[in-house]
N, C-alpha and C positions, 0 to 999 in steps of 0.2 A: 559554450558547451552545448552539446546536443544530447537530449535525453530520450530521443525517439524510441529506441529499442527498450528502454527501461520500462515504459508504460504500455507495452504492446497489448497486453491482455486486459486493459482497462483497470489494472490494479497497479498502483505506483509503489514500488518497493522502498523508496526512500521516505514514504509517509507511513510511519508505523504508529501513528497516533489516531485516535478517533475523536469526534466531537464530544463535548460534555454529555454525560448520561441523559440528562433531561432533554437536551436537544435531540439526541439519538432516539429516545423513546417516543417523544411526542411530535417529532417532525416540526418543531418550532424553531424560530431563528436563533434563540439562545444568545450568547455573548459572542457574536460573529467577529466583531472588531478585535476583541481580546484574543480570540482563538487564532485569527489571522496573524496578529502581531507575534504571538508565541510560536506559530508555525514558521513565520519568517525567520525568527531567531534560531529555530531548530534546524531547518533545512536550507536556508539561504535564499537570497533574492532570485537567483537564476532558476532554481527549481520551482519556487513559488510562482514566478511568472510563467513558467512552462505549464504548471498545473492549471493556472487560470486562463491559459490561452485556448484557442480553438483546436479541436481534435476531430478527425474524421471517425465515425463509428466503425468499430471492428465487427465484421461479420464472421462468426465462428459457426462451424458445423457442430453437431453433437459429438462426433468423433474427435474434433479438435478440443472441445471442452473436456472430454473424458481424458484425453492425453495430457492436457495441462493439469487436471486434477491428479492424475497418477504421478506426474513429475513432482508435484509439490508434496504429495504423500510420501514419496521416497526421500525427498529432501528433509522432511520433518522427521522421518524415521532415523536418518543419519544424524540429525541434530540431537535427537533424544539419546541415541547411542553414544555420541560424543560426550554429552552431559553426564550420562551414567558412568562412562569410563573416567571422566574427570573427577566425579564424586568418589569413585572407588579408590582412586589413587591417593 
């Protein structure tokens, strides 16, 4: 499987988890081994090996970043509307 287009903006859509709170706050190693094992179970070996592989840096202009931000603001708005519609039903 190729996931090249999935991680174009240096944000991987299939990784919707964050490191443990303490690790995130203090920039310490935390329980990296346990985190990696759970991530492996959550997203699979193919995607984990892709995340751990080498990636070329993405050079974005300010306009590109603003466009990406606007796209995801609109997607979030659609998701919130769908949730509100589902709760109303």
